[in-house]
C-alpha positions in Angstrom: 47.5 -89.8 1.4 48.1 -91.2 4.9 45.7 -88.8 6.4 42.9 -90.1 3.1 43.3 -93.7 4.3 43.5 -92.9 7.8 40.2 -90.9 7.0 38.6 -93.5 4.9 39.0 -96.4 8.2 37.6 -93.6 11.1 34.7 -93.0 8.7 34.3 -97.3 7.9 34.4 -97.8 11.9 32.2 -95.1 12.9 29.6 -96.2 10.3 30.3 -99.5 11.4 29.9 -98.8 15.3 26.5 -96.4 14.6 24.6 -99.4 12.6 25.6 -101.4 15.7 25.0 -99.0 18.1 21.2 -98.4 16.4 20.2 -101.8 17.6 18.4 -102.4 20.5 18.2 -105.3 23.0 14.9 -106.8 24.7 14.7 -110.5 27.0 11.6 -111.8 27.8 11.2 -115.4 29.3 7.1 -116.8 28.7 7.5 -120.2 28.8 9.3 -123.0 26.6 11.7 -121.4 24.1 11.2 -123.2 21.4 8.2 -121.4 21.1 9.3 -117.6 21.9 11.7 -118.5 19.4 9.8 -119.3 16.4 7.4 -116.8 16.5 9.8 -113.5 17.5 12.6 -114.2 14.2 9.2 -113.9 12.1 9.1 -109.6 12.9 9.9 -107.5 10.6 13.0 -105.8 12.2 14.1 -108.8 14.2 17.2 -109.7 13.3 18.5 -112.3 16.0 17.1 -114.2 18.1 18.6 -116.4 21.2 17.6 -119.3 22.9 19.2 -119.3 27.1 18.5 -119.3 29.9 19.1 -116.0 32.7 17.2 -114.7 35.9 19.0 -117.3 38.5 21.8 -117.9 40.9 23.8 -120.4 38.9 26.7 -119.6 36.0 26.5 -120.8 33.3 23.9 -123.6 33.6 22.9 -126.5 31.7 19.3 -127.4 29.6 19.2 -130.4 32.2 19.6 -128.3 35.0 17.7 -125.1 34.6 14.6 -127.9 33.5 15.2 -129.3 37.1 14.0 -125.9 38.7 17.0 -125.5 40.9 19.1 -122.4 39.3 16.0 -120.2 39.2 17.0 -118.7 35.5 13.9 -119.3 33.6 13.8 -119.9 29.4 14.6 -116.5 27.9 15.1 -115.3 24.6 17.2 -112.9 23.6 16.5 -110.4 20.7 18.8 -107.9 18.6 16.4 -105.6 17.1 15.7 -102.2 14.8 13.5 -100.2 16.7 13.4 -98.2 13.4 11.7 -101.6 12.2 9.9 -102.6 15.3 9.9 -100.3 19.2 10.1 -102.0 21.9 5.9 -102.1 22.7 5.4 -104.0 19.3 7.2 -106.4 20.6 5.4 -106.0 24.3 2.1 -106.8 22.7 3.3 -110.1 20.4 4.8 -111.0 23.9 1.6 -110.7 25.8 -0.8 -112.0 22.8 0.9 -114.8 22.5 0.9 -117.0 26.1 -0.1 -116.6 29.5 0.7 -113.7 31.9 -1.5 -115.1 34.2 -0.6 -118.0 35.3 2.8 -118.5 37.9 5.6 -120.7 37.2 3.2 -122.2 34.2 2.7 -122.2 30.2 0.0 -124.4 29.8 1.5 -128.4 30.5 4.6 -127.0 31.6 5.5 -125.9 35.4 8.3 -124.7 37.4 10.1 -121.1 37.3 12.3 -122.2 34.6 8.5 -121.4 32.7 7.0 -118.2 34.1 6.0 -114.5 32.9 8.9 -112.1 32.6 10.5 -109.1 31.1 14.0 -108.4 32.1 14.6 -104.8 30.9 18.3 -103.6 29.2 17.2 -99.9 30.9 15.0 -97.6 32.2 12.9 -96.6 29.3 11.9 -100.7 28.2 11.0 -101.1 32.5 8.7 -98.1 32.2 7.4 -99.3 29.2 6.8 -103.1 30.6 5.1 -101.4 33.7 3.0 -99.6 31.6 1.9 -101.9 29.6 1.3 -104.5 32.1 -1.0 -101.0 33.7 -3.2 -100.7 30.8 -4.3 -104.6 30.3 -5.0 -104.4 33.8 -7.0 -102.1 33.7 -8.3 -103.0 30.6 -9.8 -106.6 31.6 -8.5 -107.9 28.9 -7.0 -111.3 30.8 -10.1 -113.3 32.8 -6.8 -113.2 35.4 -4.3 -110.8 37.2 -1.1 -110.7 35.2 1.8 -112.4 37.2 4.8 -111.1 34.7 8.1 -110.4 36.7 9.4 -106.9 35.6 13.4 -107.3 36.4 16.5 -105.6 35.5 18.6 -108.1 32.5 20.9 -110.4 34.0 23.5 -112.2 33.1 22.2 -113.8 30.0 23.4 -117.8 28.7 22.9 -118.8 25.5 21.7 -122.1 25.3 23.4 -125.3 23.7 23.8 -125.3 20.0 20.9 -128.3 19.6 18.4 -125.7 20.8 18.5 -122.9 18.7 16.4 -123.0 15.1 14.7 -126.2 16.9 11.2 -126.0 15.2 13.4 -126.0 11.6 15.9 -128.2 12.7 13.3 -130.9 14.1 9.5 -130.5 13.0 8.8 -134.2 13.3 9.2 -133.5 17.4 5.1 -134.0 19.0 5.4 -130.8 21.5 7.2 -128.9 18.2 3.8 -130.4 16.0 1.8 -130.6 18.7 2.4 -126.9 20.9 4.9 -124.9 18.3 3.6 -125.1 15.5 -0.2 -124.1 16.1 1.3 -121.4 18.6 2.8 -119.7 15.7 -0.3 -120.2 12.9 -1.7 -118.9 15.7 0.1 -115.3 16.0 1.4 -115.4 12.3 -2.7 -114.7 11.5 -3.1 -112.7 14.5 -0.1 -110.1 13.4 0.2 -110.8 9.5 1.6 -107.4 8.5 4.5 -107.5 10.7 5.8 -110.4 10.0 8.7 -111.0 7.6 8.4 -111.5 3.8 
């Protein structure tokens, strides 16, 4: 009886571990994380999207400190996704199609290193795919200018304050959401309707 219980517990733990290890993490910075969070949350195969700060030196930065540009951190999102449903290459496609990777330290009216375009890879395969995709985009003349997206290894990721999570859903009346986030989200949904959650 004890052996059967032990085996059952082992099988449950192993199954849970396998289901967790089958997930991957991606980290992107493409301007204000209110926009990027809303976009990537809509994708099939994306399970978690967390806004936060990464790529800088300061430990446990606040939103105000990051906005000052003095921390070196970028506003970013950490994505947990199921590669059986959506591949990293597809996430890269969405990332590059939903922000301007040719403007250094800027997205529209948002200016500063905290709004830079960056990919923080979590393994060597992600690094290879990111570099190859950037090369492809540059050689295909998809953009009028050269891509300036930073490709760097993932470092400490600091989850943003609670009020930034699900920002569009919780603050639809916010002027920035109405004039920037919502139009960007609608444009994305039209272009990638086959990849959207039902």
